[in-house]
N, C-alpha and C positions, 0 to 999 in steps of 0.2 A: 504494500500501500504507500502511495506517495506521501512524503512528509509535508505537511503544510506550516506554514510560519506561526509560531507561538505568539501571543499577544506581546505588545511592546510599550512601555511608558517612556516618554521623553521629557526629561526634566532640565529646563534651562535656567540657569542662575545668573545673578549679576556678576559674580566673582566665583572663581573656583574655590571649593572648601572642603576641609575633612570635618564633617558634620555627623553626629551621632544619629541623625534622622537618616543618613545615607551610607549606612555600614551594613545593610542587610540584616539586622538583629530584628527579632529574636529567631528566626527560622529560616532566612536568606543566607546571601553571601555577597562579598564585594571583591572585585577584581583589584589587585595591586599590580601597578604596571611595572614589572620588575626587571633588573638585570639578571643575567643568567647567573651571577653570583649575587644572591639575594642580599639585603641588608640595609644599612644605613648610611648617610652621608651628609654634605652640607651644602648641597645646592638646592635644597628644597623641592625636588622632583616629588611626583605624586608618591612612589614608594617611599622616599626618605621621609615625607610627612606623615604618612600612615603609619611606618614604623617608629617615627619619633614622637607620635601620640600614644603609642602604646609599648612601653618598656618591656613588658612580658614577651614580646616578641623578638627582642634583640638576640636571646640566646640561639635562636634558629640559625643565624649566620654561623655560629660555631661549628654545627653539625651537618650543613647542607652541602653537598657537592655542587659544582656548576650544574644547572639544569640542562638536561639533554633536550633535543628538539621535541621528543614524546613525553615530556615530563612536565610537572607543575608541583609545588610546594604548598600544601593545604595546613593552616594553623586554625586551630579552634580554641576558642574561650579566652582571648586576649583581651584585657581591658583597656579601653580608651582613656586616659587622664585628662586630655584637655582637646579643645577644637581649634582649628586652623583656618584661616581664609588666605586667599591669594595664592601665588605660585611662583617658584624661584626669588627673585629680590623684592617681590612684593609680599611675600609670605609673611603673616603675622598672627599672634596669640588672638583668639576671639574669645574664649572662656575656658575655665576649668570645670570640668564635669563632676557633677556632685556625686559623693560616693553613695551607692546604692540606686542610683536613678534607673539604671538598666540592669537586667540580667545578661550577664556576659557569657554564660556557660554555652549559648547557642550561636555566638559570633563565629563566622568562618572568613578568614581571609584567604584568597585565592592568588597566590604568587605566581604570575605567568608571564614569561619574558616574550617580547616581539623580536622580530628580525631587526637587526642594526641596520639602517639604510641610509643613514646620515652622509655617508661618503660620496653617494650618487648625486649627480646633477639632477633634482626633482623639478626643475623649470622645463625639461625638455623631454624627461620621460618618467615614467611610473614604475620604480623597481619593484614595487609590491607585486607586479604582474610578471617578473622574470620566471622562468621555468621552475616549477616546484615551489614557489613562494606562497602561492594561495593554498595549497595543500597543507604545507607546513604551518600555516597560521591556522587554518582550520582544524587541524590535528591539537594544536596547543589549546586553543579555546574550548574545544568539545572535551578534551581531557579534563580541563578545570570544571566547565559547566556540569558534567556528568559525574563528579567526585563525590556524590553523596552516597555511592556504594547501595547498601541494603536498605538506607532509609528512605523516606518519601523524598522527592524531588525538592531542591531549593524551592522556597515560595517565590523568590525573585533573586536575580543576580544584578547587582548595582555595578555598573562599568561606565566607561566614558572613551575618550581618545586614547585607546591603547596603543602604544607604540608609535606616537606620532608626533609628538613634540620633539624631544631630544633625539629619538629614534629615527625620524624622518620618514615615517609612514604617512600614507594617502589617508585622510579621514573618512572618505566616503567607502574607500575598498575595505578598510578595517573594521568600520561599522557594520557593512552587509556581511563580512565574514562572522563577526561575533553573533549577528541575528541568527545567521544560518547555523552556526553551532549551538546556540542556545535553543533553537527549535529542534535540532537534532536530539539534544538533550532531555527535551521536554519541560524546559524552564522558561519563566518569563523574564524579559530583560528591563531594568530600569536605566536607561541611557542617560547619563547627567553630562551637560555641556554648557557653555556660557552663552550669553546674549550678544558677543562681539560681533557677531556677522550673522549671515543667513543660513548657516550650517542647520540648526535646529528645525526651522521650517522646511527647509529642502528635505531633510530626514523624515519629517512627519508626513509631508507629501508622499515622499517615496513609499514609506511602509504602509501608510492608508492605502495607497492605490496597489501595493502588492496583495494585502490582505483582501480587499474588495475584489481584485482579479482572481483570488485564489492560485496565486502562483506557488509552486513547488519549491522547495529548499534545492531539489537537484536541478531545477531549471535555472535559478540564478547561479549555482555553483558552476555548472556548465557554461554559462556566459563567462564569468569570472576566469575561468581555466582557458578560454579561447582568447581572452582580450591579451594583446601584446604590449609591452611597456612603452613602445614608441608608435604604437598604431594610431593612425588619424582619428579623431574624434572620441578617444576613450575617456576624455575629461570634458566636463563633470561626468564623473562614473555612474551617478544615480540616473542621470538623463539618458546615458548609453544604455545601461541594463534595461531601462524602462522601454526604450524606443525598440531594442531587439526582441523583447519578450511581447509586447505589444504588435509585432509584425510591421512596424513602421520602416520605409526606406531609410 
């Protein structure tokens, strides 16, 4: 039976943040846009902000080898002590989380590393579409989203622009891949992004059309696999995929 797309919620914020309302608790999960060597640092990337807010997650760095292409790291039960807003140089403390405000036992952090594409010239090509890259990212995301084992599926997975800023990924390609992977895993996505440009409205339009048209996951993945990094017209990717699946010239 063909797999249809799962529901998706697109949440747009004035500014990126690490907010306890967007951690997937109590029965969901949250994507941590990790390096293959997971952990913390000083640049206030999404991973570093999440780990910095949750000191209980720090020991994982000592025991986790570099993630392979088919691996993710799942941490459960880590308490967040603070909330942050911003990103990079704009990161700032927002609040201290009151003790006992949340039940942290069900919190799940999904550390998943994206391909490092920042060395490519993304103004003239889309390296996300190089041979094998779509399948690599799809495998990585599906591994994370299906990591609930024998328990019921995550009620939702909170994610965002995975592997897009420092790693150089294409936001539209990465968002489609994540939605495909979530649908294959049978979970709903809560996709969080900011209001700085038209991405949120473009993604809403794309997902609404896909659901109304009853596109299958296989159909979208097939189009992504056929797209080449330098093919004419593949950007913007939402428009290209929609045109192909709607049978437009």
